[in-house]
The first five atom37 places (N, CA, C, CB, O) and aatype in JSON, in Angstrom:
{
  "aatype": [12, 16, 8, 3, 19, 9, 13, 6, 16, 19, 11, 1, 2, 19, 10, 0, 19, 10, 14, 3, 19, 6, 14, 7, 5, 9, 15, 9, 3, 7, 11, 10, 15, 3, 10, 7, 0, 2, 15, 19, 3, 1, 0, 3, 19, 19, 16, 10, 16, 12, 6, 3, 10, 7, 19, 16, 9, 14, 9, 16, 6, 13, 5, 3, 19, 15, 3, 10, 1, 15, 10, 19, 16, 19, 10, 6, 11, 8, 0],
  "atom_mask": [
    [1, 1, 1, 1, 1],
    [1, 1, 1, 1, 1],
    [1, 1, 1, 1, 1],
    [1, 1, 1, 1, 1],
    [1, 1, 1, 1, 1],
    [1, 1, 1, 1, 1],
    [1, 1, 1, 1, 1],
    [1, 1, 1, 1, 1],
    [1, 1, 1, 1, 1],
    [1, 1, 1, 1, 1],
    [1, 1, 1, 1, 1],
    [1, 1, 1, 1, 1],
    [1, 1, 1, 1, 1],
    [1, 1, 1, 1, 1],
    [1, 1, 1, 1, 1],
    [1, 1, 1, 1, 1],
    [1, 1, 1, 1, 1],
    [1, 1, 1, 1, 1],
    [1, 1, 1, 1, 1],
    [1, 1, 1, 1, 1],
    [1, 1, 1, 1, 1],
    [1, 1, 1, 1, 1],
    [1, 1, 1, 1, 1],
    [1, 1, 1, 0, 1],
    [1, 1, 1, 1, 1],
    [1, 1, 1, 1, 1],
    [1, 1, 1, 1, 1],
    [1, 1, 1, 1, 1],
    [1, 1, 1, 1, 1],
    [1, 1, 1, 0, 1],
    [1, 1, 1, 1, 1],
    [1, 1, 1, 1, 1],
    [1, 1, 1, 1, 1],
    [1, 1, 1, 1, 1],
    [1, 1, 1, 1, 1],
    [1, 1, 1, 0, 1],
    [1, 1, 1, 1, 1],
    [1, 1, 1, 1, 1],
    [1, 1, 1, 1, 1],
    [1, 1, 1, 1, 1],
    [1, 1, 1, 1, 1],
    [1, 1, 1, 1, 1],
    [1, 1, 1, 1, 1],
    [1, 1, 1, 1, 1],
    [1, 1, 1, 1, 1],
    [1, 1, 1, 1, 1],
    [1, 1, 1, 1, 1],
    [1, 1, 1, 1, 1],
    [1, 1, 1, 1, 1],
    [1, 1, 1, 1, 1],
    [1, 1, 1, 1, 1],
    [1, 1, 1, 1, 1],
    [1, 1, 1, 1, 1],
    [1, 1, 1, 0, 1],
    [1, 1, 1, 1, 1],
    [1, 1, 1, 1, 1],
    [1, 1, 1, 1, 1],
    [1, 1, 1, 1, 1],
    [1, 1, 1, 1, 1],
    [1, 1, 1, 1, 1],
    [1, 1, 1, 1, 1],
    [1, 1, 1, 1, 1],
    [1, 1, 1, 1, 1],
    [1, 1, 1, 1, 1],
    [1, 1, 1, 1, 1],
    [1, 1, 1, 1, 1],
    [1, 1, 1, 1, 1],
    [1, 1, 1, 1, 1],
    [1, 1, 1, 1, 1],
    [1, 1, 1, 1, 1],
    [1, 1, 1, 1, 1],
    [1, 1, 1, 1, 1],
    [1, 1, 1, 1, 1],
    [1, 1, 1, 1, 1],
    [1, 1, 1, 1, 1],
    [1, 1, 1, 1, 1],
    [1, 1, 1, 1, 1],
    [1, 1, 1, 1, 1],
    [1, 1, 1, 1, 1]
  ],
  "atom_positions": [
    [[-13.57, 0.27, 8.57], [-12.67, -0.71, 8.0], [-11.47, -0.88, 8.93], [-12.22, -0.28, 6.57], [-10.92, 0.1, 9.44]],
    [[-11.08, -2.12, 9.15], [-10.02, -2.39, 10.12], [-8.63, -2.3, 9.49], [-10.22, -3.77, 10.73], [-8.46, -2.39, 8.28]],
    [[-7.67, -2.12, 10.37], [-6.26, -2.06, 9.99], [-5.87, -3.31, 9.2], [-5.36, -1.91, 11.24], [-5.19, -3.23, 8.18]],
    [[-6.32, -4.48, 9.68], [-5.97, -5.75, 9.03], [-6.56, -5.87, 7.64], [-6.44, -6.91, 9.89], [-5.9, -6.36, 6.72]],
    [[-7.8, -5.42, 7.47], [-8.44, -5.47, 6.15], [-7.71, -4.55, 5.17], [-9.93, -5.05, 6.26], [-7.49, -4.92, 4.02]],
    [[-7.34, -3.38, 5.63], [-6.62, -2.44, 4.77], [-5.25, -3.01, 4.4], [-6.45, -1.07, 5.48], [-4.84, -2.93, 3.24]],
    [[-4.54, -3.59, 5.37], [-3.24, -4.19, 5.07], [-3.38, -5.32, 4.06], [-2.59, -4.71, 6.36], [-2.56, -5.44, 3.15]],
    [[-4.39, -6.16, 4.2], [-4.59, -7.26, 3.25], [-4.9, -6.73, 1.86], [-5.72, -8.17, 3.73], [-4.49, -7.33, 0.87]],
    [[-5.6, -5.61, 1.77], [-5.89, -4.98, 0.49], [-4.6, -4.45, -0.13], [-6.93, -3.84, 0.65], [-4.35, -4.63, -1.33]],
    [[-3.78, -3.79, 0.68], [-2.48, -3.3, 0.2], [-1.63, -4.49, -0.27], [-1.73, -2.5, 1.33], [-1.04, -4.44, -1.34]],
    [[-1.59, -5.53, 0.52], [-0.79, -6.71, 0.19], [-1.24, -7.33, -1.13], [-0.88, -7.75, 1.32], [-0.41, -7.69, -1.96]],
    [[-2.54, -7.45, -1.33], [-3.07, -8.0, -2.57], [-2.62, -7.16, -3.77], [-4.61, -8.08, -2.51], [-2.27, -7.69, -4.82]],
    [[-2.65, -5.84, -3.6], [-2.26, -4.95, -4.69], [-0.75, -4.96, -4.93], [-2.73, -3.54, -4.41], [-0.3, -4.8, -6.06]],
    [[0.04, -5.12, -3.88], [1.48, -5.27, -4.04], [1.77, -6.51, -4.89], [2.2, -5.37, -2.66], [2.59, -6.47, -5.8]],
    [[1.09, -7.59, -4.59], [1.29, -8.83, -5.34], [0.84, -8.68, -6.79], [0.53, -9.98, -4.67], [1.42, -9.31, -7.68]],
    [[-0.19, -7.87, -7.04], [-0.65, -7.64, -8.41], [0.35, -6.79, -9.2], [-2.03, -6.96, -8.41], [0.59, -7.05, -10.38]],
    [[0.91, -5.79, -8.55], [1.84, -4.87, -9.21], [3.24, -5.47, -9.32], [1.9, -3.55, -8.46], [3.95, -5.22, -10.29]],
    [[3.62, -6.26, -8.33], [4.96, -6.87, -8.29], [4.82, -8.39, -8.28], [5.76, -6.38, -7.02], [4.95, -9.02, -7.23]],
    [[4.57, -9.0, -9.44], [4.28, -10.44, -9.48], [5.43, -11.34, -9.05], [3.88, -10.81, -10.86], [5.2, -12.52, -8.76]],
    [[6.66, -10.83, -8.99], [7.79, -11.65, -8.56], [7.93, -11.72, -7.04], [9.07, -11.11, -9.16], [8.75, -12.48, -6.53]],
    [[7.15, -10.93, -6.33], [7.2, -10.9, -4.87], [6.33, -12.04, -4.32], [6.73, -9.52, -4.31], [5.22, -12.26, -4.79]],
    [[6.86, -12.73, -3.33], [6.11, -13.8, -2.66], [5.32, -13.19, -1.51], [7.08, -14.93, -2.14], [5.79, -12.25, -0.88]],
    [[4.13, -13.71, -1.22], [3.32, -13.15, -0.13], [4.06, -13.06, 1.21], [2.07, -13.99, 0.06], [3.85, -12.11, 1.97]],
    [[4.92, -14.02, 1.5], [5.65, -14.02, 2.76], [6.69, -12.91, 2.87], [0.0, 0.0, 0.0], [7.18, -12.63, 3.97]],
    [[7.02, -12.29, 1.75], [8.0, -11.2, 1.77], [7.38, -9.88, 2.23], [8.62, -11.03, 0.39], [8.1, -8.94, 2.57]],
    [[6.06, -9.81, 2.24], [5.37, -8.55, 2.53], [5.02, -8.51, 4.01], [4.1, -8.39, 1.66], [4.25, -9.33, 4.51]],
    [[5.6, -7.54, 4.71], [5.29, -7.37, 6.13], [4.85, -5.93, 6.38], [6.52, -7.73, 7.03], [5.18, -5.04, 5.6]],
    [[4.13, -5.72, 7.44], [3.59, -4.41, 7.76], [4.71, -3.38, 7.96], [2.74, -4.49, 9.02], [4.49, -2.19, 7.71]],
    [[5.88, -3.8, 8.4], [6.98, -2.87, 8.61], [7.93, -2.8, 7.42], [7.75, -3.26, 9.84], [8.95, -2.11, 7.47]],
    [[7.59, -3.51, 6.35], [8.43, -3.5, 5.16], [8.2, -2.27, 4.3], [0.0, 0.0, 0.0], [7.24, -1.52, 4.49]],
    [[9.12, -2.07, 3.36], [9.03, -0.94, 2.43], [8.84, -1.48, 1.02], [10.3, -0.04, 2.51], [9.39, -2.52, 0.65]],
    [[8.04, -0.76, 0.25], [7.82, -1.17, -1.13], [9.13, -1.16, -1.92], [6.8, -0.27, -1.8], [9.35, -2.03, -2.76]],
    [[9.98, -0.2, -1.65], [11.25, -0.12, -2.37], [12.12, -1.35, -2.09], [12.0, 1.16, -2.0], [12.86, -1.79, -2.96]],
    [[12.04, -1.9, -0.87], [12.79, -3.11, -0.54], [12.29, -4.33, -1.29], [12.73, -3.36, 0.96], [12.99, -5.32, -1.43]],
    [[11.04, -4.24, -1.78], [10.47, -5.33, -2.56], [10.74, -5.16, -4.06], [8.97, -5.43, -2.31], [10.31, -5.97, -4.87]],
    [[11.44, -4.08, -4.4], [11.79, -3.83, -5.79], [10.86, -2.87, -6.51], [0.0, 0.0, 0.0], [10.94, -2.72, -7.73]],
    [[9.98, -2.21, -5.76], [9.04, -1.27, -6.38], [9.71, 0.06, -6.69], [7.83, -1.04, -5.46], [10.41, 0.63, -5.85]],
    [[9.49, 0.54, -7.91], [9.96, 1.87, -8.25], [8.83, 2.87, -7.97], [10.41, 1.94, -9.75], [7.78, 2.48, -7.44]],
    [[9.02, 4.12, -8.3], [8.02, 5.13, -7.96], [6.69, 4.89, -8.68], [8.54, 6.53, -8.3], [5.63, 5.16, -8.11]],
    [[6.73, 4.4, -9.9], [5.49, 4.1, -10.63], [4.76, 2.93, -9.97], [5.8, 3.79, -12.12], [3.54, 2.96, -9.82]],
    [[5.5, 1.9, -9.59], [4.91, 0.75, -8.9], [4.24, 1.19, -7.6], [5.98, -0.32, -8.61], [3.12, 0.77, -7.3]],
    [[4.92, 2.03, -6.84], [4.37, 2.5, -5.56], [3.08, 3.29, -5.8], [5.4, 3.38, -4.81], [2.1, 3.13, -5.07]],
    [[3.08, 4.14, -6.82], [1.88, 4.9, -7.15], [0.74, 3.97, -7.56], [2.17, 5.91, -8.28], [-0.41, 4.2, -7.21]],
    [[1.07, 2.92, -8.31], [0.05, 1.94, -8.72], [-0.56, 1.22, -7.52], [0.66, 0.92, -9.68], [-1.77, 1.03, -7.46]],
    [[0.28, 0.83, -6.57], [-0.23, 0.16, -5.37], [-1.18, 1.08, -4.62], [0.94, -0.27, -4.44], [-2.26, 0.66, -4.2]],
    [[-0.8, 2.33, -4.46], [-1.64, 3.3, -3.74], [-2.95, 3.52, -4.48], [-0.9, 4.64, -3.55], [-4.02, 3.5, -3.88]],
    [[-2.87, 3.73, -5.79], [-4.07, 4.0, -6.59], [-5.03, 2.81, -6.57], [-3.68, 4.33, -8.03], [-6.23, 2.99, -6.36]],
    [[-4.51, 1.61, -6.79], [-5.35, 0.42, -6.76], [-6.0, 0.22, -5.4], [-4.53, -0.82, -7.13], [-7.17, -0.16, -5.31]],
    [[-5.25, 0.47, -4.35], [-5.78, 0.29, -3.0], [-6.87, 1.31, -2.7], [-4.67, 0.39, -1.96], [-7.89, 0.97, -2.11]],
    [[-6.65, 2.56, -3.1], [-7.7, 3.57, -2.88], [-8.97, 3.19, -3.64], [-7.2, 4.97, -3.33], [-10.07, 3.35, -3.12]],
    [[-8.81, 2.69, -4.87], [-9.97, 2.26, -5.64], [-10.71, 1.12, -4.93], [-9.55, 1.81, -7.05], [-11.93, 1.15, -4.82]],
    [[-9.96, 0.13, -4.45], [-10.56, -1.01, -3.76], [-11.3, -0.59, -2.5], [-9.49, -2.04, -3.41], [-12.35, -1.14, -2.16]],
    [[-10.74, 0.41, -1.8], [-11.34, 0.86, -0.55], [-12.42, 1.92, -0.77], [-10.28, 1.41, 0.37], [-13.16, 2.26, 0.15]],
    [[-12.51, 2.43, -1.99], [-13.5, 3.45, -2.31], [-13.21, 4.8, -1.68], [0.0, 0.0, 0.0], [-14.12, 5.52, -1.27]],
    [[-11.92, 5.14, -1.6], [-11.54, 6.43, -1.0], [-10.71, 7.24, -2.0], [-10.74, 6.21, 0.31], [-10.05, 6.7, -2.88]],
    [[-10.77, 8.54, -1.82], [-9.93, 9.46, -2.58], [-9.15, 10.27, -1.57], [-10.77, 10.37, -3.54], [-9.72, 10.92, -0.71]],
    [[-7.84, 10.22, -1.69], [-6.96, 10.89, -0.74], [-5.99, 11.77, -1.52], [-6.19, 9.85, 0.16], [-5.38, 11.3, -2.48]],
    [[-5.85, 13.03, -1.13], [-4.88, 13.89, -1.82], [-3.46, 13.3, -1.72], [-4.9, 15.32, -1.24], [-3.07, 12.77, -0.69]],
    [[-2.72, 13.42, -2.8], [-1.37, 12.85, -2.86], [-0.46, 13.4, -1.76], [-0.75, 13.13, -4.22], [0.47, 12.72, -1.32]],
    [[-0.73, 14.63, -1.32], [0.09, 15.23, -0.27], [0.01, 14.46, 1.04], [-0.33, 16.67, -0.04], [0.93, 14.54, 1.87]],
    [[-1.06, 13.71, 1.24], [-1.22, 12.91, 2.46], [-0.17, 11.79, 2.53], [-2.63, 12.3, 2.52], [0.12, 11.27, 3.61]],
    [[0.39, 11.43, 1.4], [1.32, 10.31, 1.34], [2.78, 10.73, 1.41], [1.09, 9.52, 0.09], [3.67, 9.88, 1.31]],
    [[3.05, 12.01, 1.57], [4.44, 12.48, 1.51], [5.32, 11.93, 2.63], [4.46, 13.97, 1.56], [6.53, 11.8, 2.45]],
    [[4.74, 11.6, 3.77], [5.53, 11.07, 4.88], [5.48, 9.54, 4.99], [5.05, 11.68, 6.18], [5.98, 8.97, 5.96]],
    [[4.88, 8.89, 4.02], [4.77, 7.43, 4.03], [6.14, 6.84, 3.72], [3.7, 6.93, 3.01], [6.73, 7.13, 2.67]],
    [[6.63, 6.01, 4.63], [7.95, 5.41, 4.42], [7.89, 3.88, 4.4], [8.9, 5.87, 5.5], [8.8, 3.23, 3.89]],
    [[6.84, 3.32, 4.95], [6.7, 1.86, 4.98], [5.23, 1.5, 4.86], [7.31, 1.26, 6.28], [4.37, 2.38, 4.8]],
    [[4.94, 0.21, 4.83], [3.55, -0.21, 4.67], [2.69, 0.17, 5.86], [3.49, -1.7, 4.44], [1.5, 0.45, 5.7]],
    [[3.26, 0.18, 7.06], [2.49, 0.56, 8.24], [2.0, 2.01, 8.11], [3.35, 0.4, 9.52], [0.84, 2.29, 8.4]],
    [[2.87, 2.91, 7.68], [2.46, 4.3, 7.54], [1.47, 4.47, 6.38], [3.68, 5.2, 7.33], [0.59, 5.32, 6.45]],
    [[1.6, 3.66, 5.33], [0.64, 3.68, 4.24], [-0.74, 3.24, 4.73], [1.11, 2.78, 3.08], [-1.74, 3.89, 4.45]],
    [[-0.77, 2.15, 5.47], [-2.04, 1.65, 6.01], [-2.66, 2.69, 6.95], [-1.83, 0.31, 6.76], [-3.88, 2.87, 6.94]],
    [[-1.85, 3.37, 7.75], [-2.35, 4.38, 8.66], [-3.02, 5.52, 7.91], [-1.22, 4.93, 9.53], [-4.1, 5.97, 8.31]],
    [[-2.41, 5.99, 6.83], [-3.01, 7.06, 6.03], [-4.34, 6.57, 5.42], [-2.03, 7.53, 4.9], [-5.34, 7.29, 5.46]],
    [[-4.34, 5.4, 4.87], [-5.56, 4.85, 4.28], [-6.65, 4.66, 5.33], [-5.26, 3.51, 3.58], [-7.83, 4.9, 5.06]],
    [[-6.26, 4.23, 6.5], [-7.21, 3.98, 7.6], [-7.9, 5.26, 8.05], [-6.49, 3.33, 8.79], [-9.07, 5.24, 8.42]],
    [[-7.18, 6.38, 8.02], [-7.77, 7.66, 8.42], [-8.9, 8.08, 7.5], [-6.7, 8.74, 8.45], [-9.79, 8.83, 7.9]],
    [[-8.88, 7.61, 6.26], [-9.86, 8.04, 5.26], [-10.89, 6.98, 4.92], [-9.15, 8.46, 4.01], [-11.86, 7.25, 4.21]],
    [[-10.7, 5.78, 5.42], [-11.6, 4.67, 5.07], [-12.86, 4.69, 5.93], [-10.88, 3.32, 5.22], [-13.73, 3.84, 5.78]]
  ]
}
């Protein structure tokens, strides 16, 4: 699975969890918190994306995730 496909999956789930966010606001170097996501929203985005990609990743893998690029990188390692 490619980096771009994973990012598009994350982006789709961000839009599902945060319906007030416009697609143009989501960039690979952006942060979910900057889009108004709280900790529950961030967990929902990660969970939905893992389900869509068919992967299970221990939560500890996400401890250093600070932006969407680092989230995509973690997901890419397991996809």
